[in-house]
TIBA-195495 format. One line per field, with one value per residue (C-alpha): chain; residue number from 1; x, z, y; residue in three letters. Coordinates in steps of 0.1 Angstrom, whole numbers. Layout:
// residues N
c: A, ...
k: NUM, ...
x: X, ...
z: Z, ...
y: Y, ...
r: ALA, ...
// end
This chain:
// residues 453
c: A, A, A, A, A, A, A, A, A, A, A, A, A, A, A, A, A, A, A, A, A, A, A, A, A, A, A, A, A, A, A, A, A, A, A, A, A, A, A, A, A, A, A, A, A, A, A, A, A, A, A, A, A, A, A, A, A, A, A, A, A, A, A, A, A, A, A, A, A, A, A, A, A, A, A, A, A, A, A, A, A, A, A, A, A, A, A, A, A, A, A, A, A, A, A, A, A, A, A, A, A, A, A, A, A, A, A, A, A, A, A, A, A, A, A, A, A, A, A, A, A, A, A, A, A, A, A, A, A, A, A, A, A, A, A, A, A, A, A, A, A, A, A, A, A, A, A, A, A, A, A, A, A, A, A, A, A, A, A, A, A, A, A, A, A, A, A, A, A, A, A, A, A, A, A, A, A, A, A, A, A, A, A, A, A, A, A, A, A, A, A, A, A, A, A, A, A, A, A, A, A, A, A, A, A, A, A, A, A, A, A, A, A, A, A, A, A, A, A, A, A, A, A, A, A, A, A, A, A, A, A, A, A, A, A, A, A, A, A, A, A, A, A, A, A, A, A, A, A, A, A, A, A, A, A, A, A, A, A, A, A, A, A, A, A, A, A, A, A, A, A, A, A, A, A, A, A, A, A, A, A, A, A, A, A, A, A, A, A, A, A, A, A, A, A, A, A, A, A, A, A, A, A, A, A, A, A, A, A, A, A, A, A, A, A, A, A, A, A, A, A, A, A, A, A, A, A, A, A, A, A, A, A, A, A, A, A, A, A, A, A, A, A, A, A, A, A, A, A, A, A, A, A, A, A, A, A, A, A, A, A, A, A, A, A, A, A, A, A, A, A, A, A, A, A, A, A, A, A, A, A, A, A, A, A, A, A, A, A, A, A, A, A, A, A, A, A, A, A, A, A, A, A, A, A, A, A, A, A, A, A, A, A, A, A, A, A, A, A, A, A, A, A, A, A, A, A, A, A, A, A, A, A, A, A, A, A, A, A, A, A, A, A, A, A, A, A, A, A, A, A, A, A
k: 1, 2, 3, 4, 5, 6, 7, 8, 9, 10, 11, 12, 13, 14, 15, 16, 17, 18, 19, 20, 21, 22, 23, 24, 25, 26, 27, 28, 29, 30, 31, 32, 33, 34, 35, 36, 37, 38, 39, 40, 41, 42, 43, 44, 45, 46, 47, 48, 49, 50, 51, 52, 53, 54, 55, 56, 57, 58, 59, 60, 61, 62, 63, 64, 65, 66, 67, 68, 69, 70, 71, 72, 73, 74, 75, 76, 77, 78, 79, 80, 81, 82, 83, 84, 85, 86, 87, 88, 89, 90, 91, 92, 93, 94, 95, 96, 97, 98, 99, 100, 101, 102, 103, 104, 105, 106, 107, 108, 109, 110, 111, 112, 113, 114, 115, 116, 117, 118, 119, 120, 121, 122, 123, 124, 125, 126, 127, 128, 129, 130, 131, 132, 133, 134, 135, 136, 137, 138, 139, 140, 141, 142, 143, 144, 145, 146, 147, 148, 149, 150, 151, 152, 153, 154, 155, 156, 157, 158, 159, 160, 161, 162, 163, 164, 165, 166, 167, 168, 169, 170, 171, 172, 173, 174, 175, 176, 177, 178, 179, 180, 181, 182, 183, 184, 185, 186, 187, 188, 189, 190, 191, 192, 193, 194, 195, 196, 197, 198, 199, 200, 201, 202, 203, 204, 205, 206, 207, 208, 209, 210, 211, 212, 213, 214, 215, 216, 217, 218, 219, 220, 221, 222, 223, 224, 225, 226, 227, 228, 229, 230, 231, 232, 233, 234, 235, 236, 237, 238, 239, 240, 241, 242, 243, 244, 245, 246, 247, 248, 249, 250, 251, 252, 253, 254, 255, 256, 257, 258, 259, 260, 261, 262, 263, 264, 265, 266, 267, 268, 269, 270, 271, 272, 273, 274, 275, 276, 277, 278, 279, 280, 281, 282, 283, 284, 285, 286, 287, 288, 289, 290, 291, 292, 293, 294, 295, 296, 297, 298, 299, 300, 301, 302, 303, 304, 305, 306, 307, 308, 309, 310, 311, 312, 313, 314, 315, 316, 317, 318, 319, 320, 321, 322, 323, 324, 325, 326, 327, 328, 329, 330, 331, 332, 333, 334, 335, 336, 337, 338, 339, 340, 341, 342, 343, 344, 345, 346, 347, 348, 349, 350, 351, 352, 353, 354, 355, 356, 357, 358, 359, 360, 361, 362, 363, 364, 365, 366, 367, 368, 369, 370, 371, 372, 373, 374, 375, 376, 377, 378, 379, 380, 381, 382, 383, 384, 385, 386, 387, 388, 389, 390, 391, 392, 393, 394, 395, 396, 397, 398, 399, 400, 401, 402, 403, 404, 405, 406, 407, 408, 409, 410, 411, 412, 413, 414, 415, 416, 417, 418, 419, 420, 421, 422, 423, 424, 425, 426, 427, 428, 429, 430, 431, 432, 433, 434, 435, 436, 437, 438, 439, 440, 441, 442, 443, 444, 445, 446, 447, 448, 449, 450, 451, 452, 453
x: 1, 30, 45, 9, 8, 46, 41, 12, 28, 57, 35, 32, -2, -29, -49, -73, -62, -59, -30, -38, 1, 15, -9, -3, 33, 30, 5, 33, 61, 64, 51, 69, 63, 70, 47, 19, 24, 24, -6, -25, -21, -29, -62, -71, -60, -71, -73, -102, -127, -111, -78, -93, -105, -67, -56, -78, -72, -34, -44, -63, -35, -10, -27, -34, 5, 11, -14, 5, 43, 33, 36, 16, -3, 9, 18, 14, -25, -50, -76, -80, -93, -55, -35, -57, -59, -85, -105, -115, -101, -74, -72, -55, -76, -100, -133, -124, -123, -105, -74, -84, -48, -46, -42, -54, -89, -110, -135, -112, -103, -76, -35, -39, -10, -13, -40, -17, 16, 14, 9, -33, -55, -65, -43, -15, 6, 13, 41, 77, 81, 47, 40, 3, -9, -28, -65, -88, -113, -147, -169, -200, -171, -189, -156, -152, -141, -143, -129, -99, -89, -57, -22, -13, 13, 30, 40, 49, 25, 36, 4, 2, 11, -18, -12, -16, 13, 32, 49, 63, 76, 95, 109, 134, 148, 151, 165, 191, 200, 211, 233, 252, 241, 237, 209, 212, 203, 174, 165, 165, 144, 118, 113, 111, 75, 43, 37, 12, -2, 14, 51, 47, 45, 77, 97, 74, 80, 117, 117, 96, 122, 146, 139, 138, 173, 207, 218, 239, 208, 188, 221, 217, 179, 181, 206, 184, 154, 179, 187, 156, 142, 135, 141, 116, 97, 91, 90, 51, 54, 81, 58, 34, 51, 60, 25, 17, 48, 33, 1, 14, 31, 10, 15, 51, 63, 47, 81, 100, 101, 122, 101, 91, 129, 139, 111, 116, 159, 144, 129, 154, 178, 154, 145, 185, 189, 160, 137, 111, 102, 113, 76, 70, 66, 48, 22, 18, 17, -13, -31, -14, -39, -13, 12, 44, 35, 42, 73, 81, 81, 95, 128, 131, 126, 155, 177, 169, 178, 209, 245, 258, 225, 220, 258, 255, 228, 250, 263, 225, 230, 265, 287, 291, 317, 346, 333, 343, 377, 394, 402, 366, 363, 385, 364, 337, 348, 367, 333, 315, 335, 335, 299, 296, 319, 295, 262, 272, 247, 261, 231, 235, 270, 263, 239, 262, 290, 265, 254, 292, 293, 330, 332, 364, 379, 366, 400, 404, 374, 396, 423, 409, 396, 426, 446, 416, 423, 459, 453, 427, 429, 411, 396, 360, 375, 392, 357, 338, 357, 357, 321, 317, 342, 327, 294, 306, 326, 293, 269, 297, 296, 337, 350, 384, 404, 393, 404, 433, 446, 432, 456, 484, 487, 483, 514, 532, 526, 534, 568, 556, 527, 549, 568, 533, 519, 551, 532, 512, 531, 517, 483, 480, 488, 466, 435, 447, 439, 407, 399, 411, 393, 359, 372, 376, 405, 419, 419, 435, 464, 467, 472, 497, 518, 520, 528, 553, 570
z: 2, 14, -22, -43, -23, -31, -68, -70, -58, -79, -113, -134, -133, -158, -183, -168, -137, -115, -94, -68, -58, -94, -112, -85, -88, -125, -119, -97, -127, -151, -189, -217, -249, -257, -231, -244, -279, -261, -239, -269, -285, -255, -258, -285, -274, -244, -221, -192, -185, -150, -166, -193, -163, -147, -179, -183, -145, -157, -186, -168, -140, -162, -179, -146, -140, -172, -166, -130, -144, -175, -162, -194, -223, -260, -272, -304, -301, -302, -280, -258, -283, -304, -273, -259, -220, -198, -193, -163, -135, -113, -99, -71, -58, -29, -42, -75, -69, -98, -86, -82, -90, -119, -154, -175, -190, -165, -193, -208, -241, -254, -248, -215, -220, -204, -222, -250, -239, -202, -222, -216, -188, -178, -171, -192, -219, -240, -245, -249, -283, -298, -327, -328, -359, -365, -365, -380, -362, -358, -371, -342, -314, -290, -292, -327, -348, -381, -382, -362, -389, -405, -397, -357, -357, -317, -316, -285, -284, -263, -255, -270, -244, -233, -242, -205, -196, -226, -209, -176, -198, -225, -200, -185, -219, -229, -195, -194, -233, -222, -199, -225, -256, -277, -299, -309, -270, -275, -309, -289, -256, -287, -301, -269, -265, -287, -291, -320, -330, -302, -314, -332, -297, -284, -312, -296, -258, -267, -281, -249, -222, -242, -245, -204, -208, -218, -253, -253, -245, -276, -300, -286, -293, -330, -336, -319, -340, -372, -366, -358, -390, -414, -392, -364, -380, -408, -420, -422, -383, -378, -393, -371, -339, -350, -354, -321, -310, -328, -315, -276, -279, -261, -228, -231, -236, -192, -186, -211, -221, -258, -273, -303, -313, -302, -318, -346, -345, -343, -374, -395, -381, -390, -425, -430, -418, -440, -411, -418, -459, -476, -483, -443, -443, -471, -453, -429, -454, -444, -423, -387, -364, -333, -328, -314, -342, -364, -347, -345, -384, -391, -371, -393, -425, -418, -408, -437, -464, -445, -466, -471, -472, -445, -441, -407, -391, -380, -353, -345, -314, -305, -289, -255, -228, -242, -279, -290, -302, -284, -318, -322, -281, -286, -319, -303, -273, -296, -312, -283, -265, -300, -302, -265, -274, -303, -286, -250, -237, -205, -205, -241, -232, -200, -222, -247, -223, -207, -237, -245, -213, -205, -175, -171, -201, -187, -183, -221, -218, -195, -213, -242, -229, -209, -243, -263, -237, -240, -284, -282, -281, -258, -226, -237, -240, -207, -191, -207, -199, -170, -169, -184, -161, -130, -137, -143, -110, -92, -103, -101, -134, -137, -106, -89, -102, -139, -130, -117, -148, -171, -152, -150, -185, -197, -173, -187, -226, -215, -227, -263, -265, -257, -287, -305, -282, -265, -238, -228, -191, -183, -200, -174, -147, -152, -160, -130, -101, -118, -119, -84, -67, -72, -67, -39, -15, -21, -59, -52, -30, -61, -86, -65, -63, -99, -101, -73, -96
y: 3, 23, 16, 21, 57, 69, 54, 75, 108, 110, 97, 123, 136, 124, 145, 158, 158, 196, 202, 233, 240, 233, 252, 282, 286, 289, 321, 330, 332, 363, 354, 355, 361, 321, 313, 331, 313, 284, 286, 298, 269, 248, 267, 253, 218, 198, 222, 211, 243, 245, 249, 275, 296, 298, 309, 338, 347, 347, 373, 394, 401, 405, 433, 448, 447, 462, 492, 499, 498, 523, 555, 573, 556, 554, 591, 578, 567, 591, 576, 550, 524, 527, 524, 495, 512, 504, 537, 555, 563, 551, 519, 517, 553, 545, 535, 543, 583, 602, 625, 658, 672, 647, 667, 637, 642, 626, 617, 592, 611, 623, 611, 618, 651, 684, 707, 727, 714, 731, 765, 760, 773, 804, 834, 820, 834, 803, 779, 799, 810, 807, 827, 846, 854, 886, 886, 901, 930, 917, 940, 926, 938, 960, 982, 978, 1014, 1016, 1045, 1032, 1008, 1010, 1011, 1019, 1048, 1054, 1085, 1109, 1137, 1169, 1188, 1222, 1253, 1272, 1308, 1316, 1298, 1305, 1340, 1318, 1292, 1316, 1343, 1318, 1304, 1341, 1352, 1325, 1334, 1367, 1353, 1324, 1340, 1303, 1305, 1270, 1259, 1285, 1261, 1229, 1243, 1256, 1225, 1207, 1229, 1227, 1265, 1255, 1289, 1310, 1308, 1339, 1354, 1341, 1368, 1395, 1384, 1382, 1421, 1434, 1420, 1434, 1467, 1467, 1455, 1467, 1473, 1439, 1419, 1438, 1430, 1392, 1391, 1404, 1379, 1351, 1363, 1360, 1324, 1312, 1324, 1295, 1273, 1276, 1306, 1323, 1356, 1362, 1345, 1376, 1398, 1390, 1393, 1429, 1444, 1430, 1448, 1480, 1478, 1474, 1501, 1525, 1504, 1495, 1531, 1534, 1509, 1519, 1559, 1549, 1517, 1537, 1540, 1512, 1491, 1508, 1498, 1462, 1465, 1478, 1456, 1424, 1438, 1441, 1405, 1392, 1382, 1406, 1412, 1444, 1455, 1453, 1492, 1494, 1478, 1503, 1535, 1555, 1527, 1543, 1556, 1550, 1583, 1558, 1534, 1560, 1567, 1538, 1528, 1567, 1556, 1525, 1540, 1565, 1537, 1520, 1549, 1560, 1560, 1528, 1512, 1490, 1480, 1502, 1482, 1455, 1477, 1493, 1481, 1480, 1452, 1452, 1441, 1425, 1416, 1451, 1456, 1481, 1505, 1504, 1515, 1541, 1552, 1553, 1574, 1602, 1601, 1607, 1635, 1655, 1652, 1660, 1696, 1701, 1702, 1702, 1676, 1659, 1636, 1620, 1618, 1599, 1582, 1570, 1557, 1536, 1523, 1507, 1490, 1490, 1501, 1483, 1508, 1541, 1553, 1555, 1585, 1600, 1600, 1611, 1638, 1653, 1650, 1669, 1698, 1700, 1698, 1727, 1760, 1783, 1776, 1767, 1727, 1728, 1738, 1716, 1686, 1694, 1696, 1660, 1649, 1665, 1651, 1617, 1618, 1626, 1595, 1571, 1566, 1565, 1554, 1569, 1538, 1543, 1582, 1577, 1551, 1581, 1609, 1585, 1575, 1611, 1617, 1588, 1601, 1640, 1639, 1629, 1646, 1681, 1672, 1682, 1709, 1724, 1742, 1707, 1712, 1745, 1734, 1703, 1724, 1742, 1717, 1696, 1731, 1733, 1699, 1690, 1720, 1700, 1663, 1644, 1648, 1614, 1624, 1656, 1642, 1615, 1644, 1663, 1632, 1628, 1670, 1664, 1638
r: UNK, UNK, UNK, UNK, UNK, UNK, UNK, UNK, UNK, UNK, UNK, UNK, UNK, UNK, UNK, UNK, UNK, UNK, UNK, UNK, UNK, UNK, UNK, UNK, UNK, UNK, UNK, UNK, UNK, UNK, UNK, UNK, UNK, UNK, UNK, UNK, UNK, UNK, UNK, UNK, UNK, UNK, UNK, UNK, UNK, UNK, UNK, UNK, UNK, UNK, UNK, UNK, UNK, UNK, UNK, UNK, UNK, UNK, UNK, UNK, UNK, UNK, UNK, UNK, UNK, UNK, UNK, UNK, UNK, UNK, UNK, UNK, UNK, UNK, UNK, UNK, UNK, UNK, UNK, UNK, UNK, UNK, UNK, UNK, UNK, UNK, UNK, UNK, UNK, UNK, UNK, UNK, UNK, UNK, UNK, UNK, UNK, UNK, UNK, UNK, UNK, UNK, UNK, UNK, UNK, UNK, UNK, UNK, UNK, UNK, UNK, UNK, UNK, UNK, UNK, UNK, UNK, UNK, UNK, UNK, UNK, UNK, UNK, UNK, UNK, UNK, UNK, UNK, UNK, UNK, UNK, UNK, UNK, UNK, UNK, UNK, UNK, UNK, UNK, UNK, UNK, UNK, UNK, UNK, UNK, UNK, UNK, UNK, UNK, UNK, UNK, UNK, UNK, UNK, UNK, UNK, UNK, UNK, UNK, UNK, UNK, UNK, UNK, UNK, UNK, UNK, UNK, UNK, UNK, UNK, UNK, UNK, UNK, UNK, UNK, UNK, UNK, UNK, UNK, UNK, UNK, UNK, UNK, UNK, UNK, UNK, UNK, UNK, UNK, UNK, UNK, UNK, UNK, UNK, UNK, UNK, UNK, UNK, UNK, UNK, UNK, UNK, UNK, UNK, UNK, UNK, UNK, UNK, UNK, UNK, UNK, UNK, UNK, UNK, UNK, UNK, UNK, UNK, UNK, UNK, UNK, UNK, UNK, UNK, UNK, UNK, UNK, UNK, UNK, UNK, UNK, UNK, UNK, UNK, UNK, UNK, UNK, UNK, UNK, UNK, UNK, UNK, UNK, UNK, UNK, UNK, UNK, UNK, UNK, UNK, UNK, UNK, UNK, UNK, UNK, UNK, UNK, UNK, UNK, UNK, UNK, UNK, UNK, UNK, UNK, UNK, UNK, UNK, UNK, UNK, UNK, UNK, UNK, UNK, UNK, UNK, UNK, UNK, UNK, UNK, UNK, UNK, UNK, UNK, UNK, UNK, UNK, UNK, UNK, UNK, UNK, UNK, UNK, UNK, UNK, UNK, UNK, UNK, UNK, UNK, UNK, UNK, UNK, UNK, UNK, UNK, UNK, UNK, UNK, UNK, UNK, UNK, UNK, UNK, UNK, UNK, UNK, UNK, UNK, UNK, UNK, UNK, UNK, UNK, UNK, UNK, UNK, UNK, UNK, UNK, UNK, UNK, UNK, UNK, UNK, UNK, UNK, UNK, UNK, UNK, UNK, UNK, UNK, UNK, UNK, UNK, UNK, UNK, UNK, UNK, UNK, UNK, UNK, UNK, UNK, UNK, UNK, UNK, UNK, UNK, UNK, UNK, UNK, UNK, UNK, UNK, UNK, UNK, UNK, UNK, UNK, UNK, UNK, UNK, UNK, UNK, UNK, UNK, UNK, UNK, UNK, UNK, UNK, UNK, UNK, UNK, UNK, UNK, UNK, UNK, UNK, UNK, UNK, UNK, UNK, UNK, UNK, UNK, UNK, UNK, UNK, UNK, UNK, UNK, UNK, UNK, UNK, UNK, UNK, UNK, UNK, UNK, UNK, UNK, UNK, UNK, UNK, UNK, UNK, UNK, UNK, UNK, UNK, UNK, UNK, UNK, UNK, UNK, UNK, UNK, UNK, UNK, UNK, UNK, UNK, UNK, UNK, UNK, UNK, UNK, UNK, UNK, UNK, UNK, UNK, UNK, UNK, UNK, UNK, UNK, UNK, UNK, UNK
// end
């Protein structure tokens, strides 16, 4: 009996017999392609229903293992039907719930990849490097504007300067120009402003400010108008500005009594510089009712009909400070003294000396005045020069230093002057005695020191 049991246990199982241990070990063993082919053959063979059921269980378990191992579906397929994956949620999630943070499609459609490659969704700009095509405007859009369609041009828009604020913006520019005298800087600043139809008022404001200033300021203003003409302003703009100035003369003379004469010189200089058209004066013939405007226009007409035509109008304002050559200054002072000896008008001589704007060169006037006294005949020139120098001394127009330097130059050159004027020493002594009686004590001692030396 024992022999039969041992033989039965060691004998090969007969066909149709079911061995649970062998089948379990075989189920736990991984499958290969060869085994799949063999199983297919055996399914068509002489398998029992139990073996066939066990084989189907193995295939289902194998499919689940493959699904768990794969991190994503087949990217080459378009849907679950092509890839062969089982639709639905994660089989390992509790109670079959779908993970809410999973970006794969919950409907079981698509490839399971993020939408638009990660560039889709709310509040995103799209994938890097994505180029969007131009979209045609929709006529049914509520914001559709038919008049604004076409090429879009972006430009910096400068608001137009208000007429009330124009004077506040122009005055600093003109005042700084009187200091540096650079017309290019003024042109650059005006280009940054949008003056609009009021740009002609810049010229009238600049002329108004120069009327209250010095002769050098008026010269700079004439140069500025000449440089701006043809660039920022046309002849019609300049003519409009001077026409406004002629109408405002009754108000300008309240602050500047000589405004009509000065405006006439501005008009003449502007015509000579081709800032105004040559026919500017002809437009006013017989049409001017204002007395001050007629004075200004007459002054301009006289200057334009002077000898050598309009060549001398370049120096109508003179050149102030160190811009004027020394020889020209000496000539101007000689002319000033000669006109004074003819007219005897001290106030006019004082005005001419102030217009030269060369306080550092007033010693030349003292020197020329004393030399004229030495070269003159009679006592008339001596008394007139003493009166003129006394007036300049009292008003402070000629300082002590300038007066001392002028007399010192005469004493230094007195030996040479004596060659042409033999009695120069005696005339000088008499002039110094008369002049010393009306000047300060300090200056008198200065003259006495020169006389003793």
